[in-house]
C-alpha positions in Angstrom: -16.7 -3.0 13.3 -14.6 -2.7 10.2 -16.1 -2.2 6.8 -15.1 -5.0 4.4 -14.5 -3.9 0.8 -14.4 -5.7 -2.5 -12.2 -4.7 -5.5 -13.4 -1.3 -6.9 -15.3 -0.2 -3.8 -14.8 3.1 -2.2 -15.7 4.3 1.3 -15.6 7.6 3.2 -12.9 7.5 5.9 -12.9 10.8 7.7 -16.6 11.7 7.2 -17.7 8.4 8.9 -15.0 8.7 11.6 -15.2 12.3 12.8 -12.1 13.4 14.7 -9.8 10.9 12.9 -6.4 12.5 12.5 -3.9 9.6 12.1 -4.4 6.3 10.3 -2.3 3.2 10.0 -2.5 1.4 6.7 -1.5 -2.2 7.4 -0.4 -4.5 4.6 -0.1 -8.2 5.0 0.6 -11.4 3.1 1.6 -15.0 3.3 3.7 -17.0 0.7 2.6 -20.4 -0.5 4.8 -23.3 0.2 6.9 -24.0 -2.8 10.5 -25.0 -3.5 11.8 -22.3 -5.7 15.2 -22.0 -4.1 14.8 -18.4 -3.0 13.1 -16.8 -0.1 10.3 -14.3 -0.8 10.8 -10.6 0.2 7.7 -8.6 -0.3 7.8 -4.8 0.2 5.1 -2.2 0.9 5.5 1.1 -1.0 3.5 4.3 -1.1 3.3 6.9 -3.9 2.2 10.4 -3.0 0.4 11.6 -6.1 -0.7 15.0 -7.4 -4.0 15.6 -9.3 -2.5 14.2 -12.5 -1.6 10.9 -10.8 2.1 11.5 -10.7 4.7 12.2 -7.9 5.9 15.8 -7.6 9.4 14.5 -6.9 11.2 11.2 -6.2 10.8 12.1 -2.4 7.1 11.3 -2.9 8.0 7.6 -3.4 8.1 5.9 0.0 9.8 2.6 0.2 12.5 0.7 2.3 15.2 3.2 1.3 13.0 6.3 1.7 10.7 5.7 4.7 9.1 9.2 4.9 7.7 11.8 2.6 9.3 15.3 2.6 7.5 16.6 5.7 7.2 13.3 7.6 3.4 13.1 7.5 3.6 9.7 5.8 5.9 7.1 7.3 6.7 3.5 6.4 7.2 1.1 9.3 10.2 -0.7 8.0 11.2 -3.6 5.8 9.9 -7.0 6.9 12.0 -9.3 4.7 10.3 -12.6 5.6 6.6 -11.9 6.1 6.6 -14.4 8.9 4.0 -14.2 11.7 0.5 -13.0 12.0 -0.9 -9.5 11.5 0.5 -6.7 9.4 3.8 -7.4 7.7 4.5 -3.7 6.9 2.5 -0.6 7.6 2.3 3.1 6.7 1.2 5.7 9.2 -0.4 8.9 7.9 -1.0 12.2 9.7 -4.0 13.2 7.6 -3.9 16.9 8.5 -0.2 17.3 7.7 -0.2 15.7 4.3 0.9 18.5 1.8 -2.0 20.0 -0.1 -0.5 19.1 -3.5 -0.8 15.4 -2.5 -4.3 14.4 -3.7 -3.9 10.6 -3.5 -1.6 8.1 -1.8 -1.3 4.7 -3.6 -0.3 1.7 -1.5 1.4 -1.1 -3.3 3.1 -4.4 -2.6 6.0 -5.6 -4.7 8.1 -8.7 -4.8 11.8 -7.9 -4.5 13.9 -9.3 -7.3 10.8 -11.2 -8.6 12.2 -11.9 -12.1 15.6 -13.1 -10.9 13.9 -15.4 -8.3 11.1 -16.5 -10.7 8.4 -15.4 -8.3 5.0 -13.8 -8.8 1.8 -13.1 -6.9 0.3 -16.4 -7.9 2.6 -17.7 -5.1 1.3 -15.3 -2.5 -1.8 -15.8 -0.4 -3.9 -13.9 2.1 -2.9 -10.5 0.9 -4.8 -7.6 2.5 -4.8 -3.9 3.3 -6.5 -2.5 6.3 -7.0 1.0 7.8 -6.8 1.4 11.5 -7.2 4.4 13.8 -3.6 5.0 14.8 -4.6 6.3 18.3 -6.9 3.4 19.3 -5.7 0.6 17.0 -9.4 0.0 15.9 -9.7 -1.5 12.5 -11.9 0.7 10.3 -11.7 -0.7 6.8 -10.4 -4.0 5.4 -9.8 -5.2 1.9 -8.8 -8.8 1.2 -7.2 -9.1 -2.3 -8.2 -12.7 -3.0 -6.1 -14.8 -5.3 -6.7 -13.2 -8.7 -3.0 -12.8 -9.7 -0.8 -15.3 -11.5 2.0 -13.5 -13.3 2.0 -10.1 -11.6 5.0 -9.1 -9.5 3.5 -5.9 -8.1 0.0 -4.9 -7.0 -1.6 -1.5 -6.4 -3.6 -2.6 -3.4 -5.5 0.5 -2.4 -5.6 4.3 -2.5 -6.3 7.0 0.1 -7.5 10.1 -1.7 -8.9 13.6 -1.0 -12.6 14.4 -1.7 -13.0 18.0 -0.8 -12.0 18.4 2.8 -12.5 14.7 3.5 -10.4 11.5 2.9 -11.8 8.4 1.2 -10.4 4.9 0.7 -10.5 2.9 -2.5 -9.9 -0.9 -2.9 -7.9 -1.1 -6.1 -6.4 -4.5 -6.5 -4.6 -3.8 -9.8 -1.6 -6.1 -10.8 1.6 -5.2 -12.7 3.7 -7.6 -14.6 6.9 -5.5 -14.5 7.0 -5.0 -10.8 8.3 -1.9 -9.0 9.9 -0.5 -12.1 6.5 -0.5 -13.8 4.9 1.2 -10.8 7.6 3.9 -10.7 7.3 4.5 -14.4 3.5 4.9 -14.3 3.7 7.2 -11.2 6.5 9.4 -12.6 9.4 8.3 -10.4 12.8 8.6 -12.2 14.2 5.0 -12.4 
């Protein structure tokens, strides 16, 4: 049975799941019904961060135009441009044992593509979540439902997977950004 987290909670991932080598971080969302004239396109992104909370290079920024980190241990599923249907809208698969040693943390984010031009924000998004599943079995291990605490934000740091000694832990973050993907890139050290 999956562990359900609230904002700010952290949980051991590998310690409580011995033998776990590959995980799938599933991200999902629905858009509220509204007539804004533009379709919503939400995107999952991941930032591979060093111990100072920055990327080592722009290759450590994983998004729809760069679906893998440098050694392929972290891979984005693709770009679902509608968010239609049930289940995960986009996902990231991580081979935990192959993640480069300099990567101390992986931040998982959801952004709204062209949010400012389309006059869109996370106040118009519902049922957002992140979940961790065992890639081999599909078993859901951890789930974090974001709730509806956002109104003007156009990007959200949903969760983080981070090293703690030889183990990996998962943290429910739920931190919103007003200036979207550009703000995330700036804070995580990606050259924009």
